[in-house]
N, CA, C and O atoms as a GROMACS GRO file, in nm:
protein
  544
    1MET      N    1  -3.325  31.631   6.688
    1MET     CA    2  -3.452  31.680   6.726
    1MET      C    3  -3.488  31.624   6.870
    1MET      O    4  -3.604  31.625   6.911
    2GLY      N    5  -3.389  31.576   6.941
    2GLY     CA    6  -3.415  31.536   7.082
    2GLY      C    7  -3.422  31.388   7.100
    2GLY      O    8  -3.427  31.344   7.215
    3ALA      N    9  -3.423  31.309   6.999
    3ALA     CA   10  -3.427  31.163   7.015
    3ALA      C   11  -3.291  31.108   7.061
    3ALA      O   12  -3.188  31.143   7.003
    4ASP      N   13  -3.289  31.026   7.160
    4ASP     CA   14  -3.166  30.962   7.211
    4ASP      C   15  -3.130  30.844   7.120
    4ASP      O   16  -3.012  30.824   7.089
    5ARG      N   17  -3.232  30.765   7.076
    5ARG     CA   18  -3.207  30.648   6.994
    5ARG      C   19  -3.316  30.643   6.889
    5ARG      O   20  -3.432  30.674   6.916
    6ILE      N   21  -3.277  30.605   6.772
    6ILE     CA   22  -3.367  30.586   6.660
    6ILE      C   23  -3.380  30.442   6.628
    6ILE      O   24  -3.280  30.370   6.620
    7VAL      N   25  -3.505  30.396   6.608
    7VAL     CA   26  -3.532  30.261   6.574
    7VAL      C   27  -3.613  30.260   6.442
    7VAL      O   28  -3.722  30.317   6.437
    8PRO      N   29  -3.560  30.197   6.339
    8PRO     CA   30  -3.628  30.199   6.210
    8PRO      C   31  -3.771  30.135   6.220
    8PRO      O   32  -3.792  30.034   6.287
    9ARG      N   33  -3.866  30.198   6.151
    9ARG     CA   34  -4.005  30.136   6.147
    9ARG      C   35  -4.007  30.022   6.051
    9ARG      O   36  -3.908  29.992   5.984
   10GLY      N   37  -4.120  29.959   6.045
   10GLY     CA   38  -4.135  29.845   5.959
   10GLY      C   39  -4.152  29.714   6.033
   10GLY      O   40  -4.159  29.712   6.156
   11ALA      N   41  -4.158  29.605   5.959
   11ALA     CA   42  -4.172  29.474   6.018
   11ALA      C   43  -4.066  29.449   6.122
   11ALA      O   44  -3.949  29.481   6.099
   12GLY      N   45  -4.102  29.393   6.236
   12GLY     CA   46  -3.999  29.370   6.343
   12GLY      C   47  -3.978  29.487   6.430
   12GLY      O   48  -3.887  29.482   6.513
   13LEU      N   49  -4.053  29.594   6.420
   13LEU     CA   50  -4.033  29.716   6.502
   13LEU      C   51  -4.027  29.684   6.648
   13LEU      O   52  -3.933  29.726   6.714
   14ALA      N   53  -4.125  29.608   6.704
   14ALA     CA   54  -4.134  29.585   6.842
   14ALA      C   55  -4.009  29.514   6.893
   14ALA      O   56  -3.962  29.546   7.002
   15GLY      N   57  -3.956  29.419   6.818
   15GLY     CA   58  -3.829  29.353   6.859
   15GLY      C   59  -3.717  29.446   6.864
   15GLY      O   60  -3.634  29.436   6.954
   16ARG      N   61  -3.709  29.540   6.768
   16ARG     CA   62  -3.597  29.634   6.765
   16ARG      C   63  -3.609  29.732   6.883
   16ARG      O   64  -3.507  29.772   6.939
   17VAL      N   65  -3.729  29.770   6.919
   17VAL     CA   66  -3.746  29.854   7.033
   17VAL      C   67  -3.705  29.785   7.159
   17VAL      O   68  -3.636  29.842   7.243
   18ARG      N   69  -3.747  29.661   7.172
   18ARG     CA   70  -3.714  29.581   7.298
   18ARG      C   71  -3.566  29.546   7.303
   18ARG      O   72  -3.518  29.506   7.409
   19GLU      N   73  -3.492  29.558   7.195
   19GLU     CA   74  -3.346  29.541   7.199
   19GLU      C   75  -3.281  29.663   7.270
   19GLU      O   76  -3.176  29.652   7.333
   20VAL      N   77  -3.344  29.772   7.257
   20VAL     CA   78  -3.297  29.903   7.316
   20VAL      C   79  -3.352  29.911   7.461
   20VAL      O   80  -3.279  29.947   7.553
   21VAL      N   81  -3.479  29.879   7.480
   21VAL     CA   82  -3.545  29.890   7.612
   21VAL      C   83  -3.608  29.755   7.635
   21VAL      O   84  -3.718  29.728   7.588
   22SER      N   85  -3.537  29.668   7.710
   22SER     CA   86  -3.571  29.529   7.724
   22SER      C   87  -3.713  29.501   7.774
   22SER      O   88  -3.780  29.409   7.727
   23GLY      N   89  -3.756  29.581   7.869
   23GLY     CA   90  -3.890  29.558   7.925
   23GLY      C   91  -4.003  29.630   7.849
   23GLY      O   92  -4.119  29.627   7.891
   24GLY      N   93  -3.968  29.692   7.740
   24GLY     CA   94  -4.068  29.769   7.658
   24GLY      C   95  -4.073  29.910   7.710
   24GLY      O   96  -4.038  29.937   7.825
   25VAL      N   97  -4.118  30.004   7.622
   25VAL     CA   98  -4.126  30.143   7.654
   25VAL      C   99  -4.247  30.177   7.731
   25VAL      O  100  -4.348  30.107   7.722
   26ASP      N  101  -4.241  30.284   7.806
   26ASP     CA  102  -4.361  30.330   7.884
   26ASP      C  103  -4.468  30.383   7.791
   26ASP      O  104  -4.587  30.364   7.814
   27ALA      N  105  -4.426  30.449   7.687
   27ALA     CA  106  -4.523  30.512   7.599
   27ALA      C  107  -4.467  30.518   7.461
   27ALA      O  108  -4.345  30.529   7.446
   28LEU      N  109  -4.549  30.511   7.360
   28LEU     CA  110  -4.510  30.514   7.218
   28LEU      C  111  -4.612  30.596   7.142
   28LEU      O  112  -4.732  30.580   7.161
   29VAL      N  113  -4.564  30.686   7.056
   29VAL     CA  114  -4.648  30.763   6.965
   29VAL      C  115  -4.632  30.706   6.833
   29VAL      O  116  -4.522  30.713   6.776
   30ASP      N  117  -4.736  30.647   6.777
   30ASP     CA  118  -4.738  30.583   6.650
   30ASP      C  119  -4.781  30.676   6.541
   30ASP      O  120  -4.900  30.678   6.508
   31ALA      N  121  -4.692  30.753   6.481
   31ALA     CA  122  -4.723  30.843   6.373
   31ALA      C  123  -4.695  30.780   6.237
   31ALA      O  124  -4.719  30.842   6.133
   32ALA      N  125  -4.644  30.658   6.239
   32ALA     CA  126  -4.609  30.587   6.117
   32ALA      C  127  -4.711  30.482   6.078
   32ALA      O  128  -4.688  30.400   5.989
   33VAL      N  129  -4.823  30.484   6.147
   33VAL     CA  130  -4.933  30.394   6.123
   33VAL      C  131  -4.891  30.244   6.124
   33VAL      O  132  -4.926  30.165   6.037
   34MET      N  133  -4.816  30.213   6.228
   34MET     CA  134  -4.770  30.076   6.253
   34MET      C  135  -4.880  29.995   6.321
   34MET      O  136  -4.891  29.875   6.296
   35GLY      N  137  -4.960  30.058   6.406
   35GLY     CA  138  -5.076  29.989   6.468
   35GLY      C  139  -5.033  29.869   6.550
   35GLY      O  140  -4.947  29.880   6.638
   36VAL      N  141  -5.094  29.753   6.518
   36VAL     CA  142  -5.072  29.632   6.591
   36VAL      C  143  -4.931  29.596   6.600
   36VAL      O  144  -4.887  29.545   6.704
   37GLU      N  145  -4.856  29.621   6.496
   37GLU     CA  146  -4.710  29.591   6.488
   37GLU      C  147  -4.629  29.662   6.601
   37GLU      O  148  -4.530  29.609   6.650
   38ALA      N  149  -4.674  29.781   6.639
   38ALA     CA  150  -4.607  29.860   6.739
   38ALA      C  151  -4.641  29.822   6.883
   38ALA      O  152  -4.560  29.842   6.973
   39LEU      N  153  -4.760  29.767   6.903
   39LEU     CA  154  -4.809  29.741   7.040
   39LEU      C  155  -4.716  29.658   7.128
   39LEU      O  156  -4.700  29.693   7.244
   40PRO      N  157  -4.652  29.545   7.078
   40PRO     CA  158  -4.568  29.473   7.166
   40PRO      C  159  -4.438  29.544   7.212
   40PRO      O  160  -4.365  29.490   7.295
   41ALA      N  161  -4.414  29.656   7.162
   41ALA     CA  162  -4.301  29.739   7.202
   41ALA      C  163  -4.328  29.810   7.338
   41ALA      O  164  -4.237  29.855   7.407
   42VAL      N  165  -4.456  29.816   7.369
   42VAL     CA  166  -4.502  29.890   7.490
   42VAL      C  167  -4.509  29.794   7.611
   42VAL      O  168  -4.562  29.684   7.597
   43ARG      N  169  -4.459  29.831   7.725
   43ARG     CA  170  -4.466  29.743   7.840
   43ARG      C  171  -4.608  29.740   7.895
   43ARG      O  172  -4.685  29.833   7.874
   44PRO      N  173  -4.644  29.631   7.967
   44PRO     CA  174  -4.774  29.625   8.035
   44PRO      C  175  -4.793  29.751   8.123
   44PRO      O  176  -4.701  29.795   8.192
   45GLY      N  177  -4.912  29.805   8.118
   45GLY     CA  178  -4.939  29.928   8.190
   45GLY      C  179  -4.905  30.056   8.116
   45GLY      O  180  -4.940  30.165   8.160
   46GLY      N  181  -4.834  30.042   7.999
   46GLY     CA  182  -4.793  30.159   7.924
   46GLY      C  183  -4.907  30.212   7.833
   46GLY      O  184  -5.023  30.172   7.843
   47GLN      N  185  -4.867  30.301   7.745
   47GLN     CA  186  -4.972  30.360   7.657
   47GLN      C  187  -4.913  30.374   7.519
   47GLN      O  188  -4.792  30.390   7.500
   48ILE      N  189  -5.006  30.367   7.422
   48ILE     CA  190  -4.966  30.398   7.281
   48ILE      C  191  -5.070  30.495   7.226
   48ILE      O  192  -5.190  30.478   7.244
   49ALA      N  193  -5.018  30.599   7.159
   49ALA     CA  194  -5.102  30.697   7.093
   49ALA      C  195  -5.101  30.678   6.942
   49ALA      O  196  -4.996  30.689   6.878
   50LEU      N  197  -5.213  30.649   6.885
   50LEU     CA  198  -5.224  30.630   6.740
   50LEU      C  199  -5.267  30.762   6.682
   50LEU      O  200  -5.385  30.798   6.686
   51VAL      N  201  -5.169  30.835   6.625
   51VAL     CA  202  -5.200  30.976   6.589
   51VAL      C  203  -5.264  30.985   6.448
   51VAL      O  204  -5.308  31.093   6.409
   52ARG      N  205  -5.271  30.879   6.375
   52ARG     CA  206  -5.329  30.882   6.245
   52ARG      C  207  -5.435  30.782   6.235
   52ARG      O  208  -5.458  30.728   6.127
   53SER      N  209  -5.504  30.752   6.344
   53SER     CA  210  -5.611  30.659   6.342
   53SER      C  211  -5.733  30.727   6.274
   53SER      O  212  -5.749  30.849   6.276
   54GLU      N  213  -5.815  30.643   6.216
   54GLU     CA  214  -5.930  30.694   6.140
   54GLU      C  215  -6.054  30.699   6.226
   54GLU      O  216  -6.059  30.636   6.332
   55GLY      N  217  -6.150  30.770   6.185
   55GLY     CA  218  -6.281  30.771   6.248
   55GLY      C  219  -6.299  30.884   6.348
   55GLY      O  220  -6.204  30.948   6.391
   56GLU      N  221  -6.424  30.906   6.383
   56GLU     CA  222  -6.456  31.012   6.478
   56GLU      C  223  -6.434  30.963   6.619
   56GLU      O  224  -6.440  30.842   6.644
   57PRO      N  225  -6.410  31.053   6.712
   57PRO     CA  226  -6.394  31.012   6.854
   57PRO      C  227  -6.522  30.939   6.894
   57PRO      O  228  -6.632  30.974   6.852
   58GLY      N  229  -6.504  30.836   6.976
   58GLY     CA  230  -6.616  30.757   7.031
   58GLY      C  231  -6.654  30.644   6.935
   58GLY      O  232  -6.736  30.560   6.972
   59THR      N  233  -6.597  30.638   6.811
   59THR     CA  234  -6.631  30.529   6.730
   59THR      C  235  -6.530  30.417   6.750
   59THR      O  236  -6.425  30.441   6.811
   60PRO      N  237  -6.557  30.299   6.702
   60PRO     CA  238  -6.464  30.183   6.727
   60PRO      C  239  -6.330  30.216   6.662
   60PRO      O  240  -6.322  30.289   6.564
   61PRO      N  241  -6.221  30.159   6.723
   61PRO     CA  242  -6.087  30.180   6.667
   61PRO      C  243  -6.078  30.133   6.523
   61PRO      O  244  -6.162  30.055   6.479
   62PRO      N  245  -5.979  30.178   6.451
   62PRO     CA  246  -5.959  30.128   6.310
   62PRO      C  247  -5.938  29.981   6.302
   62PRO      O  248  -5.892  29.918   6.398
   63PRO      N  249  -5.972  29.924   6.187
   63PRO     CA  250  -5.952  29.777   6.170
   63PRO      C  251  -5.801  29.747   6.198
   63PRO      O  252  -5.711  29.825   6.165
   64GLY      N  253  -5.781  29.632   6.260
   64GLY     CA  254  -5.645  29.588   6.288
   64GLY      C  255  -5.593  29.631   6.423
   64GLY      O  256  -5.483  29.592   6.461
   65THR      N  257  -5.672  29.714   6.500
   65THR     CA  258  -5.629  29.759   6.629
   65THR      C  259  -5.728  29.701   6.733
   65THR      O  260  -5.829  29.765   6.764
   66PRO      N  261  -5.702  29.584   6.785
   66PRO     CA  262  -5.791  29.521   6.882
   66PRO      C  263  -5.796  29.607   7.010
   66PRO      O  264  -5.715  29.697   7.031
   67PRO      N  265  -5.897  29.575   7.097
   67PRO     CA  266  -5.913  29.651   7.219
   67PRO      C  267  -5.786  29.643   7.306
   67PRO      O  268  -5.714  29.544   7.299
   68PRO      N  269  -5.758  29.745   7.388
   68PRO     CA  270  -5.638  29.751   7.462
   68PRO      C  271  -5.621  29.636   7.564
   68PRO      O  272  -5.508  29.602   7.599
   69ASP      N  273  -5.732  29.577   7.613
   69ASP     CA  274  -5.720  29.474   7.706
   69ASP      C  275  -5.662  29.343   7.645
   69ASP      O  276  -5.626  29.250   7.719
   70GLU      N  277  -5.651  29.336   7.513
   70GLU     CA  278  -5.591  29.223   7.445
   70GLU      C  279  -5.441  29.243   7.432
   70GLU      O  280  -5.374  29.162   7.368
   71HIS      N  281  -5.386  29.348   7.488
   71HIS     CA  282  -5.239  29.380   7.467
   71HIS      C  283  -5.168  29.403   7.602
   71HIS      O  284  -5.098  29.502   7.622
   72GLY      N  285  -5.190  29.307   7.693
   72GLY     CA  286  -5.120  29.315   7.822
   72GLY      C  287  -5.132  29.445   7.894
   72GLY      O  288  -5.035  29.502   7.943
   73ASN      N  289  -5.261  29.493   7.901
   73ASN     CA  290  -5.287  29.611   7.978
   73ASN      C  291  -5.218  29.733   7.920
   73ASN      O  292  -5.166  29.814   7.996
   74VAL      N  293  -5.216  29.750   7.790
   74VAL     CA  294  -5.161  29.872   7.727
   74VAL      C  295  -5.279  29.957   7.686
   74VAL      O  296  -5.370  29.912   7.617
   75THR      N  297  -5.275  30.084   7.732
   75THR     CA  298  -5.379  30.176   7.696
   75THR      C  299  -5.356  30.230   7.558
   75THR      O  300  -5.249  30.284   7.527
   76VAL      N  301  -5.461  30.212   7.474
   76VAL     CA  302  -5.455  30.260   7.334
   76VAL      C  303  -5.532  30.392   7.327
   76VAL      O  304  -5.649  30.397   7.363
   77ARG      N  305  -5.467  30.496   7.282
   77ARG     CA  306  -5.534  30.624   7.268
   77ARG      C  307  -5.536  30.661   7.117
   77ARG      O  308  -5.434  30.660   7.047
   78HIS      N  309  -5.657  30.692   7.073
   78HIS     CA  310  -5.670  30.735   6.938
   78HIS      C  311  -5.678  30.893   6.934
   78HIS      O  312  -5.771  30.955   6.985
   79VAL      N  313  -5.576  30.950   6.871
   79VAL     CA  314  -5.577  31.097   6.861
   79VAL      C  315  -5.637  31.137   6.732
   79VAL      O  316  -5.583  31.103   6.626
   80PHE      N  317  -5.749  31.207   6.734
   80PHE     CA  318  -5.820  31.243   6.612
   80PHE      C  319  -5.781  31.391   6.582
   80PHE      O  320  -5.842  31.484   6.635
   81VAL      N  321  -5.681  31.408   6.499
   81VAL     CA  322  -5.627  31.541   6.470
   81VAL      C  323  -5.734  31.641   6.432
   81VAL      O  324  -5.729  31.756   6.478
   82PRO      N  325  -5.833  31.604   6.349
   82PRO     CA  326  -5.937  31.705   6.308
   82PRO      C  327  -6.013  31.766   6.425
   82PRO      O  328  -6.082  31.866   6.408
   83ASP      N  329  -6.001  31.705   6.549
   83ASP     CA  330  -6.062  31.771   6.664
   83ASP      C  331  -6.001  31.907   6.688
   83ASP      O  332  -6.062  31.991   6.754
   84TYR      N  333  -5.884  31.928   6.636
   84TYR     CA  334  -5.814  32.057   6.659
   84TYR      C  335  -5.821  32.148   6.538
   84TYR      O  336  -5.754  32.251   6.536
   85ARG      N  337  -5.897  32.113   6.439
   85ARG     CA  338  -5.896  32.196   6.322
   85ARG      C  339  -5.942  32.338   6.336
   85ARG      O  340  -5.908  32.424   6.255
   86HIS      N  341  -6.022  32.362   6.444
   86HIS     CA  342  -6.069  32.498   6.472
   86HIS      C  343  -5.999  32.559   6.597
   86HIS      O  344  -6.042  32.662   6.649
   87ALA      N  345  -5.891  32.493   6.644
   87ALA     CA  346  -5.815  32.544   6.753
   87ALA      C  347  -5.713  32.640   6.712
   87ALA      O  348  -5.594  32.616   6.731
   88ASP      N  349  -5.756  32.752   6.655
   88ASP     CA  350  -5.667  32.854   6.598
   88ASP      C  351  -5.566  32.908   6.700
   88ASP      O  352  -5.454  32.945   6.666
   89ASP      N  353  -5.612  32.912   6.828
   89ASP     CA  354  -5.520  32.965   6.934
   89ASP      C  355  -5.402  32.873   6.954
   89ASP      O  356  -5.293  32.921   6.986
   90LYS      N  357  -5.416  32.740   6.936
   90LYS     CA  358  -5.306  32.649   6.952
   90LYS      C  359  -5.208  32.658   6.838
   90LYS      O  360  -5.087  32.651   6.858
   91LEU      N  361  -5.263  32.675   6.713
   91LEU     CA  362  -5.178  32.691   6.601
   91LEU      C  363  -5.103  32.822   6.605
   91LEU      O  364  -4.987  32.830   6.564
   92ASP      N  365  -5.171  32.927   6.656
   92ASP     CA  366  -5.103  33.058   6.667
   92ASP      C  367  -4.998  33.050   6.773
   92ASP      O  368  -4.894  33.114   6.760
   93ALA      N  369  -5.020  32.971   6.879
   93ALA     CA  370  -4.913  32.961   6.987
   93ALA      C  371  -4.787  32.896   6.931
   93ALA      O  372  -4.675  32.934   6.965
   94LEU      N  373  -4.807  32.794   6.843
   94LEU     CA  374  -4.698  32.728   6.779
   94LEU      C  375  -4.622  32.824   6.690
   94LEU      O  376  -4.499  32.822   6.686
   95ARG      N  377  -4.694  32.907   6.618
   95ARG     CA  378  -4.632  33.010   6.532
   95ARG      C  379  -4.544  33.101   6.610
   95ARG      O  380  -4.432  33.132   6.569
   96VAL      N  381  -4.593  33.147   6.726
   96VAL     CA  382  -4.520  33.236   6.812
   96VAL      C  383  -4.393  33.170   6.861
   96VAL      O  384  -4.286  33.230   6.859
   97LEU      N  385  -4.403  33.043   6.906
   97LEU     CA  386  -4.284  32.968   6.954
   97LEU      C  387  -4.181  32.956   6.844
   97LEU      O  388  -4.062  32.971   6.870
   98ALA      N  389  -4.223  32.929   6.718
   98ALA     CA  390  -4.136  32.917   6.609
   98ALA      C  391  -4.063  33.052   6.580
   98ALA      O  392  -3.942  33.058   6.559
   99GLU      N  393  -4.146  33.156   6.580
   99GLU     CA  394  -4.085  33.288   6.551
   99GLU      C  395  -3.984  33.331   6.658
   99GLU      O  396  -3.887  33.401   6.628
  100GLU      N  397  -4.006  33.288   6.782
  100GLU     CA  398  -3.915  33.320   6.886
  100GLU      C  399  -3.798  33.229   6.892
  100GLU      O  400  -3.708  33.250   6.972
  101GLY      N  401  -3.795  33.123   6.806
  101GLY     CA  402  -3.683  33.032   6.805
  101GLY      C  403  -3.685  32.930   6.916
  101GLY      O  404  -3.588  32.858   6.938
  102ARG      N  405  -3.797  32.922   6.988
  102ARG     CA  406  -3.812  32.828   7.101
  102ARG      C  407  -3.841  32.689   7.059
  102ARG      O  408  -3.817  32.595   7.134
  103ILE      N  409  -3.895  32.671   6.933
  103ILE     CA  410  -3.905  32.540   6.872
  103ILE      C  411  -3.849  32.563   6.728
  103ILE      O  412  -3.857  32.672   6.672
  104THR      N  413  -3.794  32.458   6.674
  104THR     CA  414  -3.738  32.464   6.543
  104THR      C  415  -3.817  32.380   6.446
  104THR      O  416  -3.882  32.283   6.484
  105LEU      N  417  -3.812  32.419   6.321
  105LEU     CA  418  -3.881  32.348   6.221
  105LEU      C  419  -3.777  32.289   6.125
  105LEU      O  420  -3.682  32.356   6.086
  106ARG      N  421  -3.797  32.162   6.090
  106ARG     CA  422  -3.701  32.101   6.001
  106ARG      C  423  -3.766  32.103   5.859
  106ARG      O  424  -3.871  32.043   5.835
  107VAL      N  425  -3.700  32.174   5.771
  107VAL     CA  426  -3.740  32.184   5.631
  107VAL      C  427  -3.638  32.109   5.549
  107VAL      O  428  -3.521  32.145   5.550
  108ALA      N  429  -3.681  32.006   5.479
  108ALA     CA  430  -3.588  31.928   5.396
  108ALA      C  431  -3.553  32.005   5.267
  108ALA      O  432  -3.437  32.008   5.224
  109GLN      N  433  -3.659  32.068   5.205
  109GLN     CA  434  -3.634  32.143   5.083
  109GLN      C  435  -3.762  32.227   5.053
  109GLN      O  436  -3.873  32.194   5.094
  110GLU      N  437  -3.738  32.333   4.982
  110GLU     CA  438  -3.850  32.419   4.935
  110GLU      C  439  -3.859  32.405   4.785
  110GLU      O  440  -3.758  32.399   4.715
  111PHE      N  441  -3.985  32.401   4.735
  111PHE     CA  442  -4.013  32.395   4.595
  111PHE      C  443  -4.110  32.506   4.559
  111PHE      O  444  -4.204  32.536   4.633
  112PRO      N  445  -4.085  32.568   4.439
  112PRO     CA  446  -4.190  32.666   4.393
  112PRO      C  447  -4.318  32.584   4.365
  112PRO      O  448  -4.311  32.468   4.324
  113ALA      N  449  -4.430  32.644   4.388
  113ALA     CA  450  -4.559  32.582   4.375
  113ALA      C  451  -4.574  32.506   4.237
  113ALA      O  452  -4.637  32.401   4.230
  114ASP      N  453  -4.515  32.564   4.129
  114ASP     CA  454  -4.531  32.499   4.001
  114ASP      C  455  -4.448  32.370   3.989
  114ASP      O  456  -4.455  32.301   3.888
  115ARG      N  457  -4.369  32.338   4.094
  115ARG     CA  458  -4.294  32.211   4.098
  115ARG      C  459  -4.348  32.118   4.204
  115ARG      O  460  -4.276  32.036   4.260
  116ALA      N  461  -4.476  32.132   4.231
  116ALA     CA  462  -4.539  32.046   4.335
  116ALA      C  463  -4.524  31.896   4.299
  116ALA      O  464  -4.504  31.813   4.389
  117ALA      N  465  -4.532  31.861   4.176
  117ALA     CA  466  -4.519  31.723   4.139
  117ALA      C  467  -4.377  31.672   4.174
  117ALA      O  468  -4.364  31.557   4.217
  118ASP      N  469  -4.271  31.753   4.158
  118ASP     CA  470  -4.141  31.713   4.197
  118ASP      C  471  -4.133  31.688   4.349
  118ASP      O  472  -4.066  31.594   4.392
  119ALA      N  473  -4.199  31.770   4.429
  119ALA     CA  474  -4.203  31.753   4.571
  119ALA      C  475  -4.272  31.618   4.603
  119ALA      O  476  -4.223  31.544   4.688
  120HIS      N  477  -4.381  31.587   4.538
  120HIS     CA  478  -4.453  31.460   4.563
  120HIS      C  479  -4.361  31.343   4.528
  120HIS      O  480  -4.358  31.246   4.603
  121ARG      N  481  -4.289  31.348   4.417
  121ARG     CA  482  -4.198  31.243   4.375
  121ARG      C  483  -4.093  31.224   4.484
  121ARG      O  484  -4.063  31.112   4.526
  122ARG      N  485  -4.038  31.336   4.529
  122ARG     CA  486  -3.932  31.324   4.633
  122ARG      C  487  -3.984  31.260   4.759
  122ARG      O  488  -3.918  31.175   4.818
  123PHE      N  489  -4.101  31.300   4.800
  123PHE     CA  490  -4.164  31.240   4.918
  123PHE      C  491  -4.192  31.089   4.899
  123PHE      O  492  -4.163  31.009   4.987
  124GLU      N  493  -4.245  31.053   4.788
  124GLU     CA  494  -4.278  30.914   4.759
  124GLU      C  495  -4.152  30.825   4.754
  124GLU      O  496  -4.158  30.706   4.784
  125ALA      N  497  -4.043  30.885   4.716
  125ALA     CA  498  -3.916  30.808   4.709
  125ALA      C  499  -3.868  30.766   4.846
  125ALA      O  500  -3.788  30.673   4.858
  126GLY      N  501  -3.916  30.834   4.951
  126GLY     CA  502  -3.876  30.801   5.090
  126GLY      C  503  -3.746  30.864   5.130
  126GLY      O  504  -3.672  30.920   5.049
  127GLY      N  505  -3.721  30.855   5.258
  127GLY     CA  506  -3.597  30.908   5.314
  127GLY      C  507  -3.595  31.056   5.338
  127GLY      O  508  -3.488  31.112   5.365
  128VAL      N  509  -3.709  31.122   5.330
  128VAL     CA  510  -3.712  31.269   5.352
  128VAL      C  511  -3.717  31.299   5.504
  128VAL      O  512  -3.807  31.256   5.576
  129ARG      N  513  -3.621  31.371   5.544
  129ARG     CA  514  -3.616  31.413   5.689
  129ARG      C  515  -3.656  31.559   5.698
  129ARG      O  516  -3.580  31.647   5.659
  130GLY      N  517  -3.771  31.585   5.749
  130GLY     CA  518  -3.824  31.719   5.752
  130GLY      C  519  -3.937  31.734   5.649
  130GLY      O  520  -3.981  31.639   5.584
  131ARG      N  521  -3.980  31.856   5.639
  131ARG     CA  522  -4.094  31.884   5.554
  131ARG      C  523  -4.055  31.939   5.422
  131ARG      O  524  -3.958  32.015   5.412
  132LEU      N  525  -4.128  31.902   5.316
  132LEU     CA  526  -4.112  31.962   5.190
  132LEU      C  527  -4.212  32.079   5.176
  132LEU      O  528  -4.332  32.060   5.191
  133VAL      N  529  -4.164  32.196   5.148
  133VAL     CA  530  -4.242  32.314   5.152
  133VAL      C  531  -4.270  32.369   5.011
  133VAL      O  532  -4.177  32.382   4.931
  134LEU      N  533  -4.392  32.402   4.980
  134LEU     CA  534  -4.420  32.468   4.858
  134LEU      C  535  -4.427  32.619   4.880
  134LEU      O  536  -4.498  32.667   4.969
  135THR      N  537  -4.353  32.692   4.797
  135THR     CA  538  -4.356  32.840   4.812
  135THR      C  539  -4.443  32.900   4.704
  135THR      O  540  -4.441  32.855   4.589
  136PHE      N  541  -4.522  33.002   4.742
  136PHE     CA  542  -4.610  33.068   4.640
  136PHE      C  543  -4.568  33.206   4.624
  136PHE      O  544  -4.626  33.280   4.545
   0.00000   0.00000   0.00000
């Protein structure tokens, strides 16, 4: 999917990232809800996007995410996904790109809707690469 190097998430993430990029990365997208654990992986002057942070825009950051000035001049950006819930044009543009084959979708497995519980169990077991899709 375009990644040159993969670093496992979890405790010690920042150290593993700095083993690959000794000075820290310029930017990091935290979709795994690592929060404070991921911040030391970013170089001073870099940025981190917390894509699953809670709260409305303009409200204080989630608990456990201190202000960016406490992190060596790392800019912390909170991406509030529901801001885009009515951006139908953006979703439609993604659909067109997928239909044209310009972006690919990774589907790990499809389940009939009546097997939704099986899909949840598979997801909870971990290790799923791609999306689990319910078909109706």
